[in-house]
C-alpha positions as CSV (number, residue, x, y, z in Angstrom):
1,M,-61.8,-41.0,36.2
2,T,-62.2,-42.4,39.7
3,G,-64.1,-41.0,42.5
4,T,-67.7,-40.4,43.6
5,P,-69.9,-39.0,40.8
6,S,-69.9,-35.5,42.5
7,Q,-66.1,-35.6,42.6
8,I,-65.8,-36.6,39.1
9,E,-68.1,-33.9,38.0
10,W,-66.1,-31.3,40.0
11,A,-62.7,-32.6,38.6
12,E,-64.0,-32.3,35.3
13,L,-64.9,-28.6,35.6
14,I,-61.3,-28.1,37.1
15,Q,-59.4,-29.8,34.3
16,P,-59.9,-27.2,31.6
17,R,-58.7,-24.5,33.9
18,V,-55.6,-26.7,34.6
19,N,-54.9,-27.2,31.0
20,A,-55.3,-23.3,30.5
21,E,-52.8,-22.6,33.1
22,F,-50.3,-24.8,31.3
23,D,-51.1,-23.0,28.2
24,R,-50.7,-19.7,29.9
25,V,-47.1,-20.7,31.1
26,A,-46.1,-22.2,27.9
27,K,-47.3,-19.1,26.0
28,A,-45.1,-16.8,28.4
29,L,-42.1,-19.0,27.9
30,R,-42.7,-18.9,24.3
31,S,-42.8,-15.3,24.3
32,A,-39.7,-15.0,26.2
33,A,-37.8,-17.5,24.0
34,A,-38.5,-15.3,21.0
35,N,-36.5,-12.5,22.5
36,Q,-33.6,-14.5,23.8
37,V,-30.0,-15.2,22.4
38,Q,-29.5,-18.8,21.2
39,Q,-28.2,-20.5,24.3
40,E,-31.0,-18.9,26.4
41,Q,-33.5,-19.8,23.8
42,V,-32.2,-23.5,24.0
43,N,-32.7,-23.4,27.6
44,T,-36.2,-22.0,27.4
45,V,-37.2,-24.5,24.9
46,A,-36.0,-27.3,27.1
47,I,-38.0,-25.8,29.9
48,I,-41.1,-25.8,27.8
49,G,-40.4,-29.6,27.1
50,I,-40.3,-30.3,30.8
51,L,-43.6,-28.2,31.0
52,E,-45.2,-30.2,28.4
53,E,-44.2,-33.5,30.1
54,K,-45.7,-32.2,33.3
55,R,-48.8,-31.4,31.6
56,V,-49.2,-34.9,30.3
57,E,-48.5,-36.3,33.9
58,V,-51.1,-34.0,35.4
59,M,-53.9,-34.6,33.0
60,A,-53.3,-38.3,32.9
61,N,-54.1,-38.5,36.5
62,E,-57.4,-40.5,36.8
63,R,-58.1,-39.4,40.5
64,A,-60.9,-36.8,40.7
65,G,-59.6,-36.1,44.3
66,Y,-56.1,-35.1,42.9
67,F,-57.7,-32.4,40.9
68,I,-59.9,-31.1,43.7
69,R,-57.0,-31.2,46.2
70,E,-54.1,-30.0,44.2
71,W,-55.8,-27.7,41.5
72,Q,-59.1,-26.4,42.8
73,E,-57.2,-23.2,43.5
74,I,-54.6,-22.5,40.9
75,T,-51.8,-20.6,42.1
76,D,-48.2,-21.3,41.4
77,Q,-48.4,-25.1,40.9
78,V,-46.9,-25.3,37.3
79,R,-44.1,-23.0,38.4
80,R,-43.3,-25.3,41.4
81,M,-43.5,-28.5,39.5
82,I,-41.0,-27.1,36.8
83,S,-38.6,-25.6,39.5
84,Q,-38.5,-28.8,41.3
85,D,-37.6,-30.9,38.1
86,P,-33.9,-32.0,38.2
87,R,-33.5,-30.9,34.6
88,H,-34.8,-27.5,35.3
89,R,-32.3,-27.2,38.1
90,A,-29.5,-28.3,36.1
91,I,-30.6,-25.6,33.6
92,Q,-30.5,-22.9,36.3
93,A,-27.2,-24.1,37.6
94,N,-25.6,-23.9,34.2
95,R,-27.2,-20.5,33.5
96,A,-25.5,-19.4,36.9
97,V,-22.3,-20.6,35.8
98,E,-22.5,-18.7,32.4
99,R,-23.5,-15.4,34.3
100,E,-20.4,-16.1,36.6
101,K,-18.1,-16.4,33.6
102,L,-19.5,-13.1,32.0
103,T,-18.9,-11.2,35.0
104,A,-15.4,-12.6,35.9
């Protein structure tokens, strides 16, 4: 990890909380998927895949300042990362089309 010794120490304290936040979101998505019909479940599993890719990207970041700046206070960072992904947007658009078909 790069940064000053105190930044690195601080970032190393933050990283487990970041990983735990990804775990929390993944658990919630898996729980939701367990109660969904097949196509919705497929979509949710795809979103979990996106989540896991984002986790790898975040945890691979070697800059201590990144964790301090972006993750010191954990709010909705994981949700925002997923919702900004083009694959997630495509899933959401497809869901909207399917809902439209059902109500037409």
